[in-house]
C-alpha positions in Angstrom: 35.5 4.7 -95.3 35.0 1.2 -97.6 33.9 -0.6 -94.5 30.9 1.7 -94.1 29.2 0.5 -96.9 29.6 -3.0 -95.1 28.5 -2.2 -92.2 25.2 -0.2 -93.7 23.6 1.1 -90.7 24.3 0.5 -87.1 20.8 0.6 -85.7 19.4 -2.0 -88.1 22.2 -4.7 -87.0 21.1 -3.4 -83.3 17.1 -4.1 -84.2 17.7 -7.2 -85.6 20.1 -8.3 -82.4 17.6 -7.0 -80.1 14.7 -9.0 -81.9 16.7 -11.8 -81.4 17.4 -11.7 -78.4 13.8 -11.0 -77.2 12.2 -13.6 -79.2 14.9 -16.5 -78.5 15.3 -18.5 -75.5 19.1 -17.4 -73.7 18.7 -18.9 -70.4 18.4 -22.6 -69.5 17.1 -23.3 -65.8 18.9 -25.9 -63.6 16.5 -29.0 -64.1 17.5 -30.2 -60.5 14.7 -27.9 -58.4 13.0 -28.7 -55.1 9.7 -27.3 -56.1 8.8 -25.2 -52.9 7.0 -21.6 -52.3 9.6 -19.9 -50.9 12.5 -21.5 -53.1 13.6 -18.9 -55.5 15.4 -22.0 -57.5 12.2 -23.6 -57.7 10.2 -20.1 -58.3 12.4 -19.1 -61.0 12.2 -23.2 -62.6 8.2 -22.4 -62.5 8.6 -19.4 -64.4 10.9 -20.4 -67.1 8.0 -23.2 -67.8 5.7 -20.5 -68.2 7.9 -18.2 -70.2 8.6 -21.5 -72.7 4.7 -21.7 -72.9 4.3 -18.1 -73.9 2.3 -17.6 -70.6 4.1 -14.6 -69.7 2.0 -13.3 -67.0 2.2 -16.0 -65.2 6.1 -16.2 -66.0 6.3 -12.7 -64.7 4.3 -13.7 -61.2 6.6 -16.8 -60.7 9.9 -14.4 -60.9 8.6 -11.3 -59.0 8.0 -14.3 -56.4 11.5 -15.6 -56.6 12.9 -12.1 -56.2 11.0 -11.2 -53.0 11.8 -14.5 -51.7 15.8 -13.8 -52.2 16.8 -10.4 -54.0 20.1 -11.7 -55.4 18.7 -14.4 -57.7 20.3 -12.9 -61.0 18.3 -15.6 -62.9 14.9 -14.6 -62.0 15.6 -11.1 -62.7 16.8 -11.8 -66.0 13.4 -13.9 -66.8 11.2 -11.1 -65.0 12.8 -8.8 -68.1 12.7 -11.0 -70.8 9.0 -11.7 -69.6 8.0 -8.2 -69.2 9.5 -7.1 -73.0 7.7 -10.5 -74.8 4.5 -9.7 -72.9 4.4 -6.3 -73.5 5.5 -6.6 -77.3 2.8 -9.7 -78.1 0.0 -7.7 -76.9 -1.6 -8.0 -80.9 -0.1 -9.6 -83.8 1.3 -6.2 -85.0 3.6 -5.9 -82.1 5.0 -9.3 -82.2 8.5 -9.0 -82.2 9.6 -10.9 -85.5 6.5 -8.9 -86.8 8.6 -5.9 -86.1 11.3 -7.5 -88.4 9.8 -5.6 -91.4 10.3 -2.0 -90.2 14.2 -2.8 -90.2 14.5 -1.9 -94.1 17.8 -4.3 -93.6 18.1 -3.9 -97.3 18.3 0.1 -97.1 20.6 1.8 -99.5 23.9 3.0 -97.8 22.9 6.3 -98.9 19.6 6.0 -96.9 20.1 8.4 -94.3 16.4 8.5 -93.1 15.9 7.0 -89.4 14.8 3.0 -90.0 11.9 3.3 -88.3 10.4 6.0 -90.2 7.6 3.7 -91.8 6.6 2.5 -88.0 3.1 3.2 -87.3 2.5 4.9 -83.9 0.3 1.9 -83.3 3.5 -0.1 -83.1 5.7 2.5 -81.5 3.3 3.5 -78.7 3.5 -0.6 -77.2 7.5 -0.9 -78.1 8.5 2.2 -76.2 6.3 0.8 -73.3 8.2 -2.4 -73.4 11.4 -0.9 -73.5 10.7 1.5 -70.5 9.5 -1.3 -68.6 12.2 -3.3 -69.2 14.7 -0.7 -68.5 13.1 0.1 -64.9 14.1 -3.6 -64.2 17.3 -3.6 -65.7 18.4 -0.6 -64.0 17.5 -2.2 -60.7 19.3 -5.1 -61.4 22.3 -3.1 -63.1 22.9 -1.2 -59.7 22.7 -4.4 -58.0 25.1 -6.4 -59.7 27.5 -3.7 -59.5 27.5 -3.5 -55.6 27.7 -7.2 -55.3 24.0 -8.0 -54.3 23.6 -10.8 -56.6 24.2 -13.9 -57.1 26.7 -13.6 -60.4 25.1 -16.3 -62.0 24.1 -13.7 -64.3 25.8 -10.6 -64.6 25.4 -7.2 -66.1 28.2 -7.9 -68.2 25.9 -11.0 -69.6 23.2 -9.0 -70.5 24.7 -6.1 -71.3 24.6 -6.6 -75.3 20.9 -6.9 -75.2 20.6 -3.9 -72.6 22.5 -1.9 -75.0 20.4 -2.6 -78.2 17.5 -2.1 -76.6 18.7 1.5 -75.8 19.3 1.9 -79.1 15.8 1.1 -80.1 14.5 3.8 -77.8 16.8 5.9 -78.8 15.5 5.0 -82.1 11.5 5.7 -81.3 12.6 8.7 -79.7 14.5 10.3 -82.7 10.7 9.1 -84.7 8.5 11.8 -82.5 10.6 14.3 -84.0 10.2 13.6 -87.6 7.1 15.3 -89.3 4.2 13.5 -89.9 5.2 13.4 -93.8 8.3 11.5 -93.5 6.4 8.4 -92.0 5.0 7.8 -96.0 7.8 6.3 -98.2 6.8 8.1 -100.9 5.9 11.7 -99.2 9.3 11.6 -98.2 10.8 11.2 -101.4 8.9 14.6 -102.4 10.1 16.2 -99.2 13.6 16.0 -100.2 16.3 13.7 -97.8 17.4 17.0 -95.8 14.4 17.8 -93.7 13.7 13.4 -92.7 17.2 12.7 -93.0 19.0 11.4 -89.3 21.0 14.4 -89.1 18.1 17.1 -89.4 16.2 15.2 -86.3 19.0 15.0 -84.4 19.9 18.4 -85.1 16.4 19.7 -84.0 17.3 18.6 -80.6 20.2 20.4 -80.2 18.5 22.9 -78.2 15.9 20.8 -76.4 17.0 19.0 -73.1 15.3 15.4 -73.8 16.0 11.7 -73.0 17.6 11.6 -76.4 21.1 11.9 -74.6 20.1 9.9 -72.0 19.5 7.0 -74.3 22.8 7.7 -76.0 24.6 7.8 -73.0 23.1 4.2 -72.1 24.3 2.8 -75.3 28.1 4.0 -74.9 28.2 2.9 -71.6 27.2 -0.3 -72.1 29.8 -0.6 -74.7 32.3 0.3 -72.9 31.8 -2.1 -69.9 31.7 -5.2 -72.1 33.2 -4.0 -75.9 33.8 -7.3 -77.4 30.9 -7.8 -79.1 30.7 -4.6 -80.5 34.4 -4.7 -81.6 33.5 -6.3 -85.3 30.3 -3.9 -85.7 32.3 0.0 -84.6 35.5 -1.0 -86.3 33.4 -0.6 -89.7 31.3 2.1 -88.5 32.6 4.4 -86.2 35.0 6.9 -87.2 38.3 6.7 -86.4 38.6 2.7 -85.8 39.0 1.4 -89.4 42.3 -0.5 -88.8 43.1 0.0 -92.4 46.7 -1.4 -92.0 45.5 -4.5 -90.4 47.9 -4.7 -87.4 45.4 -4.2 -84.6 45.0 -7.5 -82.3 41.8 -8.4 -80.8 42.8 -7.0 -77.5 44.2 -3.9 -78.9 40.6 -3.4 -81.5 38.9 -4.0 -78.0 40.5 -1.2 -76.1 40.1 1.2 -79.3 36.6 0.4 -79.1 36.1 0.5 -74.7 37.9 4.3 -75.5 36.0 5.4 -78.2 32.8 3.9 -76.1 34.0 5.7 -73.0 34.5 9.1 -74.9 31.6 8.9 -75.4 29.5 8.2 -72.8 31.2 10.7 -71.2 29.9 13.3 -73.6 26.6 11.9 -73.4 26.8 12.1 -69.4 25.2 15.9 -69.3 23.0 17.7 -67.4 19.5 17.6 -68.4 19.1 21.2 -67.8 22.5 22.0 -70.0 21.3 22.8 -73.3 24.7 24.2 -74.8 26.5 20.9 -74.1 23.2 19.4 -75.5 24.0 21.4 -78.8 27.6 20.1 -78.5 26.5 16.4 -77.8 24.1 16.1 -80.3 27.4 17.6 -82.9 29.3 15.0 -81.6 26.8 12.1 -82.1 25.8 13.1 -85.7 29.6 13.2 -86.8 30.0 9.9 -85.1 27.2 8.0 -86.0 25.2 10.4 -89.1 25.9 11.1 -92.7 26.5 15.2 -93.6 23.8 16.9 -96.1 26.3 18.9 -97.9 24.7 21.9 -96.7 25.9 24.8 -94.4 24.8 23.8 -91.3 25.7 26.6 -89.1 25.4 29.8 -91.1 29.2 30.6 -91.7 29.0 29.9 -95.9 30.9 27.1 -96.1 30.1 23.8 -96.7 30.4 21.0 -94.4 34.1 22.4 -93.5 35.2 20.5 -90.5 36.5 17.4 -90.0 35.4 16.4 -87.1 38.4 16.1 -85.4 37.7 17.8 -82.2 39.4 21.0 -83.1 38.4 24.1 -84.7 39.4 23.5 -88.6 38.5 26.8 -89.9 39.4 29.3 -87.4 35.7 30.7 -86.2 36.7 29.8 -82.4 34.4 26.9 -82.8 34.8 23.1 -82.6 33.6 21.1 -85.6 29.9 23.2 -85.9 29.3 21.5 -89.5 29.7 17.6 -89.9 31.9 15.4 -91.8 30.6 12.7 -94.4 32.3 9.4 -92.9 32.1 8.1 -96.7 35.2 10.9 -97.2 38.6 9.4 -97.5 39.9 10.1 -94.1 42.8 8.2 -92.5 43.4 8.2 -89.1 46.7 8.0 -87.5 46.4 4.4 -86.0 49.3 4.8 -83.8 49.2 8.1 -82.3 45.4 6.8 -81.0 46.9 3.6 -79.5 49.8 5.4 -77.5 46.4 7.7 -76.4 44.3 5.2 -75.2 48.0 3.3 -73.5 48.3 6.1 -71.9 44.0 6.4 -70.8 44.0 9.3 -72.7 40.5 9.1 -73.9 39.0 12.5 -75.3 37.2 12.7 -78.4 39.8 14.7 -79.9 42.7 12.5 -79.0 40.7 9.4 -80.2 40.0 10.8 -83.5 43.8 11.7 -84.5 43.3 12.3 -88.7 46.5 11.9 -91.1 45.3 13.0 -93.8 41.6 13.7 -95.4 40.4 13.5 -99.4 37.1 13.8 -101.1 35.1 10.7 -102.0 33.4 11.1 -105.2 30.5 13.1 -103.8 32.9 15.8 -102.4 35.0 16.2 -105.6 32.1 18.7 -107.1 31.4 20.5 -103.7 33.0 24.0 -103.0 33.5 23.7 -99.7 34.9 27.4 -99.2 32.5 28.8 -102.1 35.9 30.1 -103.9 34.5 29.3 -107.2 36.7 26.0 -107.6 36.2 22.0 -106.7 38.4 19.5 -106.6 36.6 18.4 -109.4 37.3 21.5 -111.7 40.9 22.4 -110.0 43.1 19.7 -108.5 45.1 21.9 -106.5 42.1 23.0 -104.4 42.8 19.1 -102.9 45.4 20.6 -101.1 43.4 23.8 -100.3 40.0 22.1 -99.0 41.1 19.1 -97.3 44.6 19.5 -96.0 45.9 21.1 -92.9 48.2 23.9 -92.9 50.5 21.8 -90.6 50.0 18.8 -91.9 52.1 16.5 -89.1 50.0 15.7 -86.3 52.6 16.7 -83.8 52.9 20.0 -85.4 49.5 21.2 -85.0 49.6 20.3 -81.6 52.8 22.1 -81.0 51.4 25.3 -82.7 47.9 25.2 -81.6 46.7 25.0 -85.0 44.5 22.7 -86.7 43.2 25.0 -89.6 42.8 23.4 -93.0 44.1 25.5 -95.4 41.9 27.4 -97.2 41.2 29.2 -93.7 43.8 30.9 -94.0 42.1 33.3 -96.3 38.9 33.7 -94.1 37.7 36.4 -92.3 35.6 36.5 -89.1 33.5 38.9 -87.7 34.6 38.2 -84.0 32.8 41.5 -82.4 31.1 40.2 -79.1 33.9 37.2 -79.3 33.2 33.9 -80.6 29.6 34.0 -78.2 28.9 37.1 -80.3 29.8 35.0 -83.4 27.8 32.1 -83.1 24.5 34.0 -82.7 25.1 35.6 -85.9 25.6 32.4 -87.4 22.8 30.9 -85.7 20.6 33.9 -86.9 21.8 33.6 -90.6 21.4 29.6 -90.3 17.6 30.1 -89.4 17.1 32.8 -92.2 16.2 29.9 -94.8 13.6 31.5 -97.0 14.6 32.6 -100.2 11.9 34.5 -101.6 12.3 37.0 -98.8 15.4 36.4 -96.6 16.3 38.3 -93.7 19.8 39.1 -94.2 21.4 39.8 -97.3 24.3 38.5 -98.9 25.9 41.7 -97.7 24.9 41.6 -93.7 26.4 38.0 -94.0 29.5 39.4 -95.4 29.3 42.0 -92.6 28.4 39.9 -89.7 29.8 36.9 -90.0 32.6 37.0 -92.5 34.1 33.6 -93.2 32.7 31.7 -96.5 30.4 34.2 -97.2 33.1 36.6 -98.5 33.4 34.2 -101.3 29.7 34.2 -102.6 28.0 36.0 -105.3 24.1 36.3 -105.6 24.2 33.4 -107.7 26.0 31.3 -105.7 24.0 33.4 -102.8 20.7 31.6 -104.1 22.2 28.1 -104.8 22.7 28.4 -100.6 18.9 27.6 -100.5 18.4 24.7 -102.1 17.7 21.8 -99.7 16.1 24.0 -97.0 12.5 24.2 -96.3 10.8 27.5 -96.1 
């Protein structure tokens, strides 16, 4: 989508916003106070003065005393959060909030798929992570109190939600960085390794079966966005798939509703038990598809290359939903009328907020043979209708027939022995079999174990399947 290039990368904007919040004074103390040790207004005011003088530890002390005197004093909670963040980020010159800007890569190319913090040294990442965790500890208490009416309402959760959301984005990036191979931290080494090993999608994929705080922090981002969508509307309408508003008829209120709906759906998807690895994998697929770029690789072992459109449906007929990832720069057009109707009816699931009207390949995908039948859109215009069109072009017909498959899938045989779970397990084994010099499963094995697009391969295309993968 054309707007994607304009927004470049969500995390870059988020980091810039977070550093602005951390580095600037966003509160204005009341000048009219009586200085008393047990007066929360006076203590908060003294905290503000210390904060403005960059005496963050002293500021913390005053804000804590103000909260002890009156735990409903919201301005003291805000001051405490800002003081902790700035104190921990200013312990050394290298972790100064403004020094961090050099790691944002604001000029990164739109095709750069690596984590923005790839170049961030561990010596910088560690105190940044510690600062975020410390602020989150206080913020969680404040948010709980605010939602239960236990604060004075001068500063609300909605007021701090923008900063809280981008701080959670930062934390997510730092968590993702821990999963990166060490070589990815060096720009030249990344080039030598290739995009796939250091890409955002590869790193997110590594988390699928490994429950951790990544999904939890994404949940906080989307949950906050749902609560206060206004500031994110302009960013998300360019970035989140499904709300490009190409017709230009959505009002500001409708856009906010759309963003709220999408964030609500994503918040629900990311609110999962810590030990639920099955849903963890599905959730990571959703996040990759919503925020990331595909890699033009068969990620799931069925032989088909990024064959699903990520509309929350099974597009290839194997019983799984969106197990390969769409590329957000594809020419995908959404049915805004259906989406807005669903929002009006409070239908807030991913599939109801990602209704695709039509799809086509961008320049990159015109030369990609998705079903591996030996033909691409570039070679044969008829492949546009085979690889990119639904069997039922009209969305209502797809729903009525419960058939969301793309046309090419009509010709795909699947080995459904053991049902969908059996097929998934066999595909998983094949996806992990990436040693081209000594593969565990031959082409014939793959045709019999899975079927799918493997039936269209010959030995030459089988060898090419391993390109971009590591041994």
